[in-house]
FIKOLZA-1660 file (N, C-alpha, C; in steps of 0.1 Angstrom, whole numbers, plus 5000, padded with zeros to 4 digits):
% residues 185
   i   px   py   pz ch aa at
   1 6831 8760 2760  A  M  N
   1 6818 8755 2754  A  M CA
   1 6821 8740 2756  A  M  C
   2 6809 8732 2759  A  Y  N
   2 6813 8718 2765  A  Y CA
   2 6808 8713 2750  A  Y  C
   3 6813 8697 2748  A  N  N
   3 6807 8690 2741  A  N CA
   3 6797 8681 2749  A  N  C
   4 6784 8683 2747  A  Y  N
   4 6774 8678 2757  A  Y CA
   4 6772 8662 2755  A  Y  C
   5 6776 8659 2742  A  T  N
   5 6773 8645 2739  A  T CA
   5 6782 8634 2748  A  T  C
   6 6793 8640 2755  A  I  N
   6 6803 8631 2761  A  I CA
   6 6801 8632 2775  A  I  C
   7 6790 8641 2778  A  L  N
   7 6789 8644 2794  A  L CA
   7 6781 8633 2800  A  L  C
   8 6780 8629 2810  A  D  N
   8 6774 8620 2818  A  D CA
   8 6760 8625 2824  A  D  C
   9 6750 8621 2829  A  D  N
   9 6739 8625 2835  A  D CA
   9 6739 8635 2845  A  D  C
  10 6749 8633 2854  A  K  N
  10 6754 8642 2866  A  K CA
  10 6758 8653 2861  A  K  C
  11 6767 8654 2853  A  E  N
  11 6771 8667 2849  A  E CA
  11 6762 8674 2840  A  E  C
  12 6753 8667 2832  A  L  N
  12 6743 8674 2823  A  L CA
  12 6731 8680 2835  A  L  C
  13 6728 8670 2844  A  T  N
  13 6720 8678 2854  A  T CA
  13 6725 8690 2861  A  T  C
  14 6737 8689 2865  A  G  N
  14 6745 8700 2871  A  G CA
  14 6743 8713 2862  A  G  C
  15 6746 8712 2849  A  L  N
  15 6742 8723 2839  A  L CA
  15 6729 8727 2837  A  L  C
  16 6721 8718 2838  A  L  N
  16 6708 8719 2836  A  L CA
  16 6703 8728 2849  A  L  C
  17 6706 8727 2859  A  Q  N
  17 6701 8732 2871  A  Q CA
  17 6706 8749 2872  A  Q  C
  18 6716 8751 2864  A  N  N
  18 6719 8764 2860  A  N CA
  18 6713 8770 2849  A  N  C
  19 6704 8762 2845  A  G  N
  19 6698 8769 2832  A  G CA
  19 6704 8767 2818  A  G  C
  20 6711 8758 2818  A  D  N
  20 6719 8759 2804  A  D CA
  20 6708 8749 2795  A  D  C
  21 6705 8756 2784  A  E  N
  21 6695 8751 2773  A  E CA
  21 6702 8742 2765  A  E  C
  22 6715 8742 2762  A  L  N
  22 6719 8732 2753  A  L CA
  22 6722 8718 2762  A  L  C
  23 6723 8718 2776  A  A  N
  23 6723 8706 2784  A  A CA
  23 6711 8700 2783  A  A  C
  24 6699 8710 2784  A  F  N
  24 6684 8703 2784  A  F CA
  24 6684 8698 2771  A  F  C
  25 6687 8703 2759  A  T  N
  25 6686 8697 2746  A  T CA
  25 6693 8684 2745  A  T  C
  26 6704 8684 2750  A  E  N
  26 6712 8671 2750  A  E CA
  26 6705 8659 2759  A  E  C
  27 6698 8663 2769  A  I  N
  27 6691 8654 2779  A  I CA
  27 6678 8651 2770  A  I  C
  28 6672 8660 2763  A  Y  N
  28 6662 8656 2756  A  Y CA
  28 6665 8647 2744  A  Y  C
  29 6677 8647 2738  A  N  N
  29 6679 8640 2724  A  N CA
  29 6683 8628 2730  A  N  C
  30 6689 8627 2740  A  R  N
  30 6693 8613 2746  A  R CA
  30 6682 8606 2750  A  R  C
  31 6670 8609 2755  A  Y  N
  31 6661 8601 2762  A  Y CA
  31 6647 8602 2756  A  Y  C
  32 6645 8612 2747  A  W  N
  32 6631 8613 2741  A  W CA
  32 6625 8600 2734  A  W  C
  33 6634 8594 2727  A  T  N
  33 6630 8582 2720  A  T CA
  33 6627 8570 2727  A  T  C
  34 6634 8571 2738  A  K  N
  34 6632 8558 2747  A  K CA
  34 6620 8561 2756  A  K  C
  35 6619 8573 2761  A  L  N
  35 6604 8575 2766  A  L CA
  35 6592 8576 2761  A  L  C
  36 6594 8577 2747  A  F  N
  36 6582 8578 2739  A  F CA
  36 6580 8564 2735  A  F  C
  37 6590 8553 2734  A  T  N
  37 6587 8542 2732  A  T CA
  37 6582 8535 2742  A  T  C
  38 6586 8537 2754  A  V  N
  38 6578 8530 2765  A  V CA
  38 6564 8536 2765  A  V  C
  39 6562 8549 2766  A  A  N
  39 6549 8554 2768  A  A CA
  39 6541 8549 2754  A  A  C
  40 6543 8547 2744  A  A  N
  40 6534 8541 2731  A  A CA
  40 6532 8529 2734  A  A  C
  41 6541 8520 2738  A  N  N
  41 6539 8506 2740  A  N CA
  41 6529 8502 2751  A  N  C
  42 6528 8513 2760  A  K  N
  42 6521 8511 2773  A  K CA
  42 6505 8515 2769  A  K  C
  43 6503 8525 2763  A  I  N
  43 6492 8531 2760  A  I CA
  43 6485 8530 2746  A  I  C
  44 6493 8528 2735  A  S  N
  44 6489 8526 2723  A  S CA
  44 6483 8535 2717  A  S  C
  45 6487 8548 2720  A  D  N
  45 6482 8559 2715  A  D CA
  45 6493 8570 2710  A  D  C
  46 6498 8570 2701  A  L  N
  46 6511 8579 2696  A  L CA
  46 6509 8594 2701  A  L  C
  47 6499 8599 2700  A  D  N
  47 6495 8612 2701  A  D CA
  47 6496 8615 2716  A  D  C
  48 6488 8606 2724  A  E  N
  48 6492 8606 2737  A  E CA
  48 6504 8604 2744  A  E  C
  49 6509 8594 2738  A  A  N
  49 6523 8592 2743  A  A CA
  49 6534 8603 2741  A  A  C
  50 6535 8611 2730  A  E  N
  50 6540 8622 2726  A  E CA
  50 6537 8632 2737  A  E  C
  51 6525 8633 2739  A  E  N
  51 6520 8642 2749  A  E CA
  51 6528 8640 2763  A  E  C
  52 6528 8628 2765  A  I  N
  52 6533 8624 2779  A  I CA
  52 6547 8628 2781  A  I  C
  53 6554 8624 2770  A  V  N
  53 6567 8627 2772  A  V CA
  53 6570 8641 2769  A  V  C
  54 6563 8649 2762  A  Q  N
  54 6567 8663 2763  A  Q CA
  54 6563 8670 2775  A  Q  C
  55 6553 8664 2781  A  D  N
  55 6550 8670 2796  A  D CA
  55 6561 8667 2807  A  D  C
  56 6567 8657 2804  A  I  N
  56 6578 8652 2812  A  I CA
  56 6589 8663 2810  A  I  C
  57 6593 8667 2799  A  F  N
  57 6604 8675 2796  A  F CA
  57 6600 8688 2799  A  F  C
  58 6589 8691 2800  A  V  N
  58 6584 8705 2803  A  V CA
  58 6586 8707 2818  A  V  C
  59 6581 8696 2822  A  S  N
  59 6583 8695 2839  A  S CA
  59 6598 8694 2844  A  S  C
  60 6604 8688 2837  A  L  N
  60 6621 8687 2839  A  L CA
  60 6625 8701 2839  A  L  C
  61 6623 8707 2828  A  W  N
  61 6628 8721 2826  A  W CA
  61 6623 8730 2838  A  W  C
  62 6609 8730 2842  A  K  N
  62 6604 8738 2852  A  K CA
  62 6612 8735 2865  A  K  C
  63 6614 8722 2868  A  R  N
  63 6618 8719 2881  A  R CA
  63 6634 8716 2881  A  R  C
  64 6641 8723 2872  A  R  N
  64 6655 8720 2869  A  R CA
  64 6663 8724 2879  A  R  C
  65 6661 8733 2888  A  T  N
  65 6669 8740 2901  A  T CA
  65 6665 8729 2912  A  T  C
  66 6656 8720 2911  A  E  N
  66 6655 8711 2923  A  E CA
  66 6659 8696 2920  A  E  C
  67 6669 8696 2910  A  L  N
  67 6674 8682 2905  A  L CA
  67 6685 8679 2912  A  L  C
  68 6689 8685 2924  A  D  N
  68 6703 8682 2928  A  D CA
  68 6704 8668 2933  A  D  C
  69 6695 8660 2938  A  T  N
  69 6694 8648 2944  A  T CA
  69 6696 8636 2930  A  T  C
  70 6693 8642 2919  A  I  N
  70 6693 8631 2907  A  I CA
  70 6707 8630 2901  A  I  C
  71 6711 8617 2903  A  N  N
  71 6727 8613 2897  A  N CA
  71 6725 8607 2885  A  N  C
  72 6712 8599 2881  A  T  N
  72 6712 8594 2869  A  T CA
  72 6697 8598 2863  A  T  C
  73 6697 8603 2852  A  L  N
  73 6686 8608 2848  A  L CA
  73 6676 8596 2843  A  L  C
  74 6681 8587 2836  A  G  N
  74 6675 8576 2828  A  G CA
  74 6665 8568 2838  A  G  C
  75 6668 8564 2851  A  P  N
  75 6657 8560 2859  A  P CA
  75 6648 8568 2865  A  P  C
  76 6651 8583 2864  A  Y  N
  76 6642 8591 2873  A  Y CA
  76 6631 8595 2858  A  Y  C
  77 6636 8596 2846  A  L  N
  77 6625 8598 2837  A  L CA
  77 6617 8586 2833  A  L  C
  78 6624 8574 2835  A  A  N
  78 6617 8563 2834  A  A CA
  78 6605 8559 2843  A  A  C
  79 6609 8564 2854  A  V  N
  79 6596 8564 2867  A  V CA
  79 6588 8575 2863  A  V  C
  80 6591 8585 2857  A  S  N
  80 6581 8597 2855  A  S CA
  80 6571 8592 2844  A  S  C
  81 6578 8584 2834  A  V  N
  81 6569 8580 2822  A  V CA
  81 6559 8571 2828  A  V  C
  82 6565 8562 2838  A  K  N
  82 6554 8550 2844  A  K CA
  82 6546 8557 2850  A  K  C
  83 6546 8567 2860  A  Y  N
  83 6534 8575 2867  A  Y CA
  83 6527 8581 2858  A  Y  C
  84 6532 8589 2848  A  R  N
  84 6523 8595 2840  A  R CA
  84 6512 8584 2830  A  R  C
  85 6519 8572 2825  A  V  N
  85 6512 8564 2817  A  V CA
  85 6499 8558 2829  A  V  C
  86 6505 8555 2839  A  I  N
  86 6495 8551 2851  A  I CA
  86 6483 8559 2853  A  I  C
  87 6486 8574 2853  A  K  N
  87 6477 8582 2853  A  K CA
  87 6468 8585 2842  A  K  C
  88 6474 8583 2829  A  V  N
  88 6465 8585 2818  A  V CA
  88 6457 8571 2816  A  V  C
  89 6462 8561 2820  A  L  N
  89 6453 8548 2822  A  L CA
  89 6440 8549 2831  A  L  C
  90 6445 8553 2843  A  A  N
  90 6434 8556 2854  A  A CA
  90 6424 8566 2847  A  A  C
  91 6427 8577 2842  A  K  N
  91 6419 8585 2835  A  K CA
  91 6410 8578 2825  A  K  C
  92 6413 8570 2817  A  R  N
  92 6406 8560 2805  A  R CA
  92 6397 8552 2814  A  R  C
  93 6402 8547 2824  A  G  N
  93 6394 8538 2832  A  G CA
  93 6380 8549 2837  A  G  C
  94 6382 8559 2843  A  H  N
  94 6371 8566 2848  A  H CA
  94 6362 8569 2838  A  H  C
  95 6369 8574 2827  A  Q  N
  95 6360 8580 2816  A  Q CA
  95 6351 8569 2809  A  Q  C
  96 6358 8554 2810  A  Q  N
  96 6350 8543 2804  A  Q CA
  96 6335 8542 2815  A  Q  C
  97 6342 8541 2827  A  K  N
  97 6330 8538 2837  A  K CA
  97 6321 8550 2837  A  K  C
  98 6324 8562 2834  A  Y  N
  98 6314 8575 2832  A  Y CA
  98 6305 8571 2819  A  Y  C
  99 6310 8566 2810  A  S  N
  99 6303 8565 2798  A  S CA
  99 6295 8554 2801  A  S  C
 100 6299 8543 2807  A  D  N
 100 6291 8529 2811  A  D CA
 100 6278 8535 2818  A  D  C
 101 6280 8544 2828  A  Y  N
 101 6269 8547 2838  A  Y CA
 101 6259 8557 2832  A  Y  C
 102 6264 8566 2821  A  T  N
 102 6255 8575 2814  A  T CA
 102 6249 8567 2807  A  T  C
 103 6255 8556 2799  A  Q  N
 103 6245 8548 2791  A  Q CA
 103 6234 8541 2799  A  Q  C
 104 6238 8535 2812  A  Q  N
 104 6229 8530 2819  A  Q CA
 104 6217 8539 2825  A  Q  C
 105 6221 8552 2828  A  I  N
 105 6212 8560 2832  A  I CA
 105 6201 8563 2819  A  I  C
 106 6208 8565 2809  A  A  N
 106 6200 8568 2797  A  A CA
 106 6189 8557 2795  A  A  C
 107 6192 8543 2797  A  S  N
 107 6183 8535 2795  A  S CA
 107 6173 8530 2805  A  S  C
 108 6174 8537 2819  A  L  N
 108 6164 8538 2827  A  L CA
 108 6152 8545 2824  A  L  C
 109 6140 8542 2830  A  T  N
 109 6129 8551 2827  A  T CA
 109 6130 8566 2832  A  T  C
 110 6121 8575 2827  A  D  N
 110 6124 8588 2830  A  D CA
 110 6119 8591 2845  A  D  C
 111 6129 8591 2855  A  D  N
 111 6123 8595 2870  A  D CA
 111 6132 8606 2874  A  D  C
 112 6134 8617 2865  A  T  N
 112 6143 8628 2868  A  T CA
 112 6138 8636 2879  A  T  C
 113 6124 8636 2881  A  T  N
 113 6119 8647 2890  A  T CA
 113 6123 8640 2906  A  T  C
 114 6122 8626 2906  A  Q  N
 114 6126 8617 2919  A  Q CA
 114 6141 8619 2922  A  Q  C
 115 6149 8618 2911  A  Q  N
 115 6162 8617 2911  A  Q CA
 115 6165 8634 2917  A  Q  C
 116 6159 8642 2911  A  W  N
 116 6163 8656 2917  A  W CA
 116 6160 8658 2930  A  W  C
 117 6149 8653 2934  A  L  N
 117 6146 8656 2948  A  L CA
 117 6156 8648 2957  A  L  C
 118 6160 8635 2953  A  D  N
 118 6170 8628 2959  A  D CA
 118 6183 8635 2960  A  D  C
 119 6187 8639 2951  A  F  N
 119 6199 8649 2949  A  F CA
 119 6198 8660 2957  A  F  C
 120 6188 8669 2958  A  E  N
 120 6189 8680 2967  A  E CA
 120 6188 8676 2980  A  E  C
 121 6182 8664 2984  A  E  N
 121 6182 8660 2997  A  E CA
 121 6197 8654 3000  A  E  C
 122 6203 8648 2992  A  L  N
 122 6216 8644 2995  A  L CA
 122 6226 8656 2997  A  L  C
 123 6223 8664 2988  A  R  N
 123 6233 8678 2986  A  R CA
 123 6230 8684 3000  A  R  C
 124 6219 8686 3006  A  G  N
 124 6216 8693 3019  A  G CA
 124 6224 8687 3030  A  G  C
 125 6222 8671 3030  A  R  N
 125 6229 8665 3040  A  R CA
 125 6242 8666 3040  A  R  C
 126 6249 8665 3027  A  L  N
 126 6262 8668 3025  A  L CA
 126 6267 8683 3032  A  L  C
 127 6259 8693 3027  A  V  N
 127 6262 8706 3033  A  V CA
 127 6263 8709 3047  A  V  C
 128 6253 8700 3054  A  T  N
 128 6252 8699 3067  A  T CA
 128 6264 8692 3076  A  T  C
 129 6269 8681 3069  A  F  N
 129 6277 8671 3076  A  F CA
 129 6292 8679 3072  A  F  C
 130 6291 8685 3062  A  V  N
 130 6304 8693 3061  A  V CA
 130 6307 8704 3069  A  V  C
 131 6295 8711 3073  A  A  N
 131 6297 8723 3083  A  A CA
 131 6296 8716 3095  A  A  C
 132 6295 8704 3099  A  E  N
 132 6297 8697 3113  A  E CA
 132 6310 8692 3114  A  E  C
 133 6321 8692 3103  A  L  N
 133 6334 8689 3105  A  L CA
 133 6342 8698 3113  A  L  C
 134 6353 8695 3121  A  P  N
 134 6362 8703 3126  A  P CA
 134 6367 8714 3119  A  P  C
 135 6370 8725 3122  A  E  N
 135 6373 8736 3112  A  E CA
 135 6383 8734 3102  A  E  C
 136 6397 8727 3107  A  K  N
 136 6406 8724 3096  A  K CA
 136 6402 8714 3086  A  K  C
 137 6396 8703 3091  A  C  N
 137 6392 8694 3081  A  C CA
 137 6380 8699 3073  A  C  C
 138 6372 8711 3077  A  R  N
 138 6362 8716 3068  A  R CA
 138 6368 8724 3058  A  R  C
 139 6379 8732 3062  A  L  N
 139 6387 8742 3055  A  L CA
 139 6394 8733 3042  A  L  C
 140 6398 8722 3048  A  V  N
 140 6407 8715 3038  A  V CA
 140 6399 8707 3027  A  V  C
 141 6388 8703 3031  A  Y  N
 141 6378 8697 3024  A  Y CA
 141 6371 8705 3012  A  Y  C
 142 6368 8720 3016  A  R  N
 142 6363 8729 3008  A  R CA
 142 6371 8732 3000  A  R  C
 143 6385 8737 3003  A  L  N
 143 6394 8738 2993  A  L CA
 143 6398 8728 2982  A  L  C
 144 6397 8716 2988  A  S  N
 144 6400 8704 2980  A  S CA
 144 6387 8703 2970  A  S  C
 145 6375 8702 2975  A  R  N
 145 6363 8696 2966  A  R CA
 145 6357 8706 2960  A  R  C
 146 6356 8717 2966  A  E  N
 146 6348 8730 2962  A  E CA
 146 6357 8740 2954  A  E  C
 147 6367 8743 2956  A  S  N
 147 6378 8751 2951  A  S CA
 147 6387 8745 2940  A  S  C
 148 6389 8732 2944  A  G  N
 148 6394 8724 2931  A  G CA
 148 6410 8725 2935  A  G  C
 149 6414 8729 2946  A  F  N
 149 6430 8731 2949  A  F CA
 149 6436 8717 2952  A  F  C
 150 6448 8715 2946  A  S  N
 150 6454 8701 2950  A  S CA
 150 6461 8703 2963  A  S  C
 151 6465 8691 2971  A  Q  N
 151 6471 8691 2982  A  Q CA
 151 6481 8701 2984  A  Q  C
 152 6490 8702 2975  A  K  N
 152 6501 8711 2975  A  K CA
 152 6498 8723 2977  A  K  C
 153 6486 8727 2968  A  Q  N
 153 6482 8742 2970  A  Q CA
 153 6478 8745 2983  A  Q  C
 154 6467 8734 2985  A  I  N
 154 6463 8736 3000  A  I CA
 154 6472 8740 3012  A  I  C
 155 6482 8732 3010  A  A  N
 155 6493 8732 3021  A  A CA
 155 6499 8745 3020  A  A  C
 156 6503 8750 3008  A  T  N
 156 6509 8764 3008  A  T CA
 156 6499 8774 3012  A  T  C
 157 6487 8771 3009  A  E  N
 157 6476 8784 3013  A  E CA
 157 6474 8784 3027  A  E  C
 158 6474 8773 3034  A  L  N
 158 6472 8771 3049  A  L CA
 158 6483 8772 3056  A  L  C
 159 6497 8771 3052  A  G  N
 159 6510 8772 3057  A  G CA
 159 6510 8756 3065  A  G  C
 160 6507 8747 3059  A  I  N
 160 6507 8735 3067  A  I CA
 160 6516 8724 3056  A  I  C
 161 6519 8714 3062  A  S  N
 161 6525 8701 3054  A  S CA
 161 6513 8696 3045  A  S  C
 162 6521 8691 3035  A  E  N
 162 6512 8683 3027  A  E CA
 162 6506 8670 3035  A  E  C
 163 6513 8664 3043  A  K  N
 163 6510 8653 3050  A  K CA
 163 6497 8655 3059  A  K  C
 164 6498 8669 3066  A  T  N
 164 6486 8670 3073  A  T CA
 164 6475 8673 3065  A  T  C
 165 6475 8680 3053  A  V  N
 165 6466 8682 3044  A  V CA
 165 6458 8669 3041  A  V  C
 166 6467 8658 3037  A  E  N
 166 6462 8646 3035  A  E CA
 166 6455 8641 3046  A  E  C
 167 6461 8640 3057  A  A  N
 167 6452 8636 3070  A  A CA
 167 6441 8642 3071  A  A  C
 168 6440 8655 3070  A  H  N
 168 6425 8662 3073  A  H CA
 168 6417 8659 3062  A  H  C
 169 6420 8657 3049  A  L  N
 169 6412 8653 3039  A  L CA
 169 6406 8638 3041  A  L  C
 170 6415 8629 3045  A  G  N
 170 6411 8617 3047  A  G CA
 170 6403 8617 3057  A  G  C
 171 6406 8622 3069  A  K  N
 171 6395 8621 3080  A  K CA
 171 6382 8628 3076  A  K  C
 172 6382 8637 3067  A  A  N
 172 6371 8646 3063  A  A CA
 172 6363 8637 3054  A  A  C
 173 6368 8630 3045  A  L  N
 173 6361 8620 3037  A  L CA
 173 6356 8607 3044  A  L  C
 174 6364 8600 3051  A  K  N
 174 6359 8589 3060  A  K CA
 174 6347 8594 3067  A  K  C
 175 6349 8606 3075  A  T  N
 175 6337 8611 3082  A  T CA
 175 6322 8611 3071  A  T  C
 176 6324 8619 3061  A  L  N
 176 6313 8623 3053  A  L CA
 176 6310 8608 3046  A  L  C
 177 6317 8599 3044  A  R  N
 177 6312 8584 3038  A  R CA
 177 6304 8579 3049  A  R  C
 178 6310 8578 3059  A  T  N
 178 6302 8570 3070  A  T CA
 178 6289 8576 3073  A  T  C
 179 6287 8592 3074  A  R  N
 179 6274 8597 3076  A  R CA
 179 6264 8597 3066  A  R  C
 180 6271 8596 3054  A  L  N
 180 6261 8597 3041  A  L CA
 180 6259 8578 3038  A  L  C
 181 6265 8570 3044  A  S  N
 181 6262 8556 3039  A  S CA
 181 6250 8553 3040  A  S  C
 182 6242 8555 3050  A  S  N
 182 6228 8550 3052  A  S CA
 182 6221 8557 3040  A  S  C
 183 6224 8569 3038  A  F  N
 183 6214 8575 3029  A  F CA
 183 6217 8570 3014  A  F  C
 184 6231 8566 3010  A  L  N
 184 6234 8563 2998  A  L CA
 184 6227 8547 2996  A  L  C
 185 6226 8541 3006  A  L  N
 185 6222 8525 3003  A  L CA
 185 6209 8523 2995  A  L  C
% end
């Protein structure tokens, strides 16, 4: 039986890789307050900060077998918090933009029939342009945008690298943006 409190991060990581729940508990106890403080200071919502930190530890447990390259957990977990906070703040920004947009739309006069016709025309053009994409680009685009797959899921599904998925998706989006730009002006 180990005295987990005297073990360093590398030793705890090694034990965690083997599924040692007590090592995980020690990591949790050692870093939870620090991570929570950082997250709470950045996003000013204690519930959301707690959820971020809990998600990081859930992810750590799920990915415990992949931790062989981590020697110090502190910086690794700090970067995890940083990226999760950025993601939350970006989501808030999108929500605010959406809220502003819906308020703006609500204040406009009611031209829903014209909007519907414009939307149907845009949707028709998009379908046509997507159908004209190269096969792999089209497949990656549809899996991403129509089926909601992540890049990692698409890579797994198609048996290609994530970089290839990213390249196909980038090419498809650039092509579609260019083709639809005249319609959207």
